[in-house]
C-alpha positions as CSV (number, residue, x, y, z in Angstrom):
1,M,-11.0,16.0,-6.8
2,E,-10.1,14.4,-10.1
3,E,-9.2,10.7,-10.2
4,Y,-6.3,9.3,-12.2
5,L,-4.9,5.8,-12.4
6,V,-1.3,4.9,-11.5
7,R,0.0,2.2,-13.9
8,R,3.4,1.6,-12.4
9,P,4.1,-0.6,-9.4
10,L,4.5,1.5,-6.3
11,K,7.7,1.2,-4.3
12,R,6.0,2.9,-1.3
13,P,2.8,2.2,0.4
14,P,-0.3,3.8,-1.0
15,I,-1.7,6.6,1.1
16,H,-4.5,5.7,3.4
17,P,-7.8,7.3,2.2
18,G,-8.2,8.9,5.7
19,E,-5.1,11.0,5.1
20,I,-6.5,12.2,1.7
21,L,-9.9,13.0,3.4
22,R,-8.1,14.9,6.2
23,E,-5.5,16.8,4.2
24,D,-7.2,17.3,0.8
25,V,-10.9,17.5,1.6
26,I,-11.6,18.6,5.1
27,K,-8.6,21.0,5.4
28,N,-9.4,22.7,2.1
29,L,-13.0,23.2,3.2
30,N,-11.9,24.7,6.5
31,L,-14.2,22.3,8.4
32,S,-13.8,21.0,11.9
33,I,-14.0,17.3,12.5
34,D,-17.2,17.9,14.5
35,E,-18.8,19.7,11.6
36,T,-17.6,17.1,9.1
37,S,-18.9,14.2,11.2
38,K,-22.3,15.9,11.4
39,R,-22.4,16.5,7.7
40,L,-21.5,12.8,7.1
41,G,-24.0,11.6,9.7
42,V,-21.4,9.6,11.7
43,S,-19.9,9.9,15.1
44,R,-16.9,12.1,15.7
45,Q,-15.0,9.1,17.0
46,K,-15.7,7.0,13.9
47,L,-14.5,9.8,11.6
48,Q,-11.4,10.5,13.8
49,R,-10.3,6.8,13.5
50,I,-10.5,7.1,9.7
51,L,-8.6,10.4,9.7
52,D,-6.0,8.8,12.0
53,C,-5.6,6.0,9.4
54,T,-6.4,3.3,12.0
55,H,-9.8,2.4,10.6
56,P,-10.6,1.5,7.0
57,I,-13.1,3.2,4.7
58,T,-16.1,0.8,4.6
59,T,-18.6,0.7,1.8
60,E,-21.1,2.7,3.8
61,M,-18.5,5.3,4.6
62,A,-17.4,5.4,1.0
63,L,-21.0,6.2,0.0
64,R,-21.1,9.0,2.6
65,I,-17.7,10.5,1.7
66,G,-18.4,10.2,-2.0
67,K,-21.6,12.1,-1.7
68,F,-20.0,14.7,0.6
69,A,-17.0,15.3,-1.7
70,G,-19.0,14.9,-4.9
71,N,-16.7,12.3,-6.4
72,G,-18.6,9.1,-5.7
73,P,-17.8,6.0,-3.5
74,G,-15.7,4.1,-6.1
75,L,-12.6,6.4,-5.7
76,W,-12.6,5.9,-1.9
77,L,-13.1,2.2,-2.1
78,R,-10.3,1.8,-4.6
79,M,-7.9,3.8,-2.5
80,Q,-8.8,1.6,0.5
81,Q,-8.4,-1.5,-1.5
82,A,-5.0,-0.4,-2.8
83,Y,-3.9,0.4,0.7
84,D,-5.1,-2.9,2.1
85,L,-3.7,-5.0,-0.7
86,W,-0.3,-3.4,-0.4
87,S,-0.2,-3.8,3.4
88,V,-1.3,-7.4,3.5
89,E,0.9,-8.4,0.5
90,N,4.0,-7.0,2.3
91,K,3.1,-8.8,5.5
92,M,2.5,-12.1,3.7
93,A,5.6,-11.8,1.4
94,D,7.4,-14.8,2.9
95,E,4.3,-17.0,3.0
96,L,3.3,-16.0,-0.6
97,S,6.7,-16.9,-1.9
98,K,6.2,-20.5,-0.8
99,I,3.0,-20.9,-2.9
100,E,3.5,-22.3,-6.3
101,T,1.6,-20.7,-9.1
102,V,-0.5,-23.3,-11.0
103,S,0.2,-23.3,-14.8
104,L,-2.6,-23.2,-17.4
105,K,-2.0,-26.9,-18.3
106,Y,-3.5,-28.0,-15.0
107,A,-6.6,-25.9,-15.5
108,T,-7.4,-27.4,-18.9
109,Q,-7.6,-31.1,-17.9
110,S,-10.9,-32.8,-19.0
111,Y,-13.0,-34.7,-16.5
């Protein structure tokens, strides 16, 4: 799986990496969830939660999936980070709008 960067702001939520794993990796390899969990060295339940998009990809799981898929852990961690950031930013939109951004002039004061 080749990685590419998206440079435009997304109007839709990023895809959870569990969906990518389920639809683009496991499905194309014609593997069952049981077989995939054995190959990854994790429980079926843990993998199922990720595939159901209810559990995040941890650093440990990114290492396992990256090795399994042959594309390294960074891709999986970046997908999870993009998903988390988008989700939390949208939940906090009202709260974030009340926070004033500090200008550079405040940061350059001498002490």
